[in-house]
C-alpha positions, -999 to 999 in steps of 0.1 A, spaced: -559 572 388 -519 562 380 -521 551 345 -547 586 340 -530 617 354 -539 649 355 -515 668 343 -510 702 353 -480 725 354 -456 698 345 -467 678 374 -490 645 377 -518 640 402 -541 609 404 -567 630 420 -590 649 400 -610 662 431 -601 695 444 -607 709 477 -617 749 469 -609 773 497 -639 793 515 -660 769 539 -626 758 556 -626 736 590 -602 709 601 -627 687 596 -633 695 563 -595 693 552 -594 656 565 -624 645 545 -612 662 517 -580 645 519 -586 613 535 -620 605 519 -624 626 485 -583 617 479 -580 655 475 -540 663 462 -548 697 457 -562 725 481 -565 760 478 -553 781 506 -565 820 504 -537 841 512 -557 868 533 -570 842 554 -537 821 557 -521 856 567 -546 871 594 -535 849 624 -567 832 632 -565 812 662 -566 779 647 -541 781 613 -556 762 589 -518 754 572 -510 735 605 -538 705 590 -527 705 553 -506 674 549 -470 683 528 -480 660 508 -510 681 492 -501 706 469 -510 740 477 -530 764 453 -531 798 465 -556 821 449 -561 859 445 -595 857 463 -600 898 475 -588 910 444 -611 931 422 -581 941 394 -553 927 376 -527 943 399 -538 937 425 -540 900 416 -503 902 406 -493 913 440 -514 888 462 -498 862 436 -463 877 441 -465 877 477 -480 843 480 -444 834 462 -424 857 486 -439 833 521 -429 802 503 -463 789 495 -450 783 455 -454 787 417 -491 775 414 -519 804 416 -551 804 409 -562 837 397 -597 845 409 -603 885 401 -638 898 411 -651 935 404 -687 925 410 -693 922 449 -729 911 445 -729 880 420 -693 873 427 -688 867 385 -653 860 375 -637 895 354 -629 877 320 -607 905 310 -589 914 343 -580 878 344 -562 879 312 -540 908 313 -531 891 353 -528 859 336 -499 869 311 -478 887 330 -474 859 362 -471 830 334 -441 846 317 -430 853 355 -426 816 361 -462 808 379 -483 779 370 -515 800 363 -549 782 370 -573 813 362 -611 813 373 -632 823 346 -669 828 331 -673 798 304 -667 820 274 -646 807 245 -631 838 234 -616 843 266 -607 806 266 -586 809 238 -570 844 249 -563 826 284 -544 797 265 -526 823 246 -517 839 281 -498 809 287 -526 794 316 -519 760 328 -560 756 325 -594 769 323 -615 770 355 -648 778 345 -674 782 368 -706 759 371 -726 784 389 -721 809 413 -697 810 439 -713 789 468 -746 783 451 -747 748 447 -770 751 418 -748 725 400 -737 731 360 -763 759 349 -736 763 320 -730 730 312 -733 740 274 -705 767 276 -684 744 288 -689 716 265 -679 740 242 -645 746 264 -638 711 266 -644 706 229 -621 737 216 -596 746 243 -565 719 246 -558 728 281 -576 708 316 -606 721 316 -615 719 355 -651 730 368 -649 759 400 -677 767 417 -714 761 420 -711 721 419 -741 710 446 -740 674 441 -719 642 437 -742 637 406 -734 670 393 -698 662 394 -703 632 380 -717 651 349 -688 676 341 -665 644 341 -689 624 315 -687 657 295 -649 654 294 -641 682 324 -607 674 340 -612 679 375 -636 695 401 -630 719 423 -656 720 453 -661 730 485 -693 742 497 -714 714 484 -685 691 511 -689 717 535 -722 722 545 -736 687 541 -747 666 569 -720 643 570 -690 654 556 -669 623 554 -691 602 536 -702 635 510 -665 639 505 -662 599 499 -693 604 475 -674 633 452 -644 610 451 -665 580 436 -688 602 410 -654 620 403 -641 587 395 -676 573 377 -675 602 356 -643 601 342 -645 564 337 -678 570 316 -661 595 293 -630 575 288 -652 543 280 -670 564 256 -708 578 267 -734 549 247 -749 565 213 -786 583 220 -815 573 202 -850 593 187 -869 559 187 -869 522 211 -846 497 199 -842 459 214 -811 459 233 -812 420 223 -818 405 188 -855 394 195 -865 383 156 -851 347 154 -876 341 184 -904 360 167 -897 339 137 -899 305 150 
C-alpha cells in the first residue's frame, strides 16, 4: 500500500510479497508480477549466468527490483565472491545472503552469514540475510549492517508453513529491522498469519509454482499478505479464556 510502504535499503515498495528463486518459469514470473504484485524477485546468479535456452531475465520487467542471492555458497568467502560478481555484472547492490554448508536439510549457516553480512554491508551492499530464527544471530546481523533479517518458516521448499513461528515472533518483538519470512510458507493462510504476527513481508516460490492454478494462487497470496498486514496494523482483538457476549444483554434479561 502506498501509505504503508516497505522500506529496504532506502527504497520504498508498496508490495509485501516477494517472489523467491527456485522453480522459475515464465508463467510464474508473470503471475507474481501481474497477480501478486511482486516488486522484488530474487535471482540465483549461477542460474542467470548459466546460458539456459530461455533466459529468465528477459521476462522480468525493468520495474521489478532484482534481489540476487548467493545460492550455492558454502561459506562467507564464497558468498562474498558471488555478491561482488553480481554487482560487477550489473545486478545492483541488493543481495540476499544464502549460505548452506549442510546439503541435506539446507539450513542456513548463521555464523558464516554474519561474517559475510558485515563485509558486504561495509562494501556498500544492501544485505538481506537468510537465517535460522535465532535472537542472538539476528542481533549480530543488525550490528553487522543488515537491511533486514529473513528467518525461515520451515526448511526450504517444504511448504510446511510456520514451524518456527514462536521464534519469529521473538525477532519481530526484539529486532528493529524488517523481518521477512522466507522459505517454507505453503499456503496463503500461513502468509496471512505471519503478517498478523508483524512480519514485514513474505517470500514464497514453491507454494505458488506448484499450485494447480498458478495465477490464482499468486492472487491469493497477494490478498492474504494484505489482509494479514491490515490486521496487524488494526491491532488484533483480545483473547479471553471465558465466553463473553459481544452485545450487552443485561437490560434485555432484566426487562
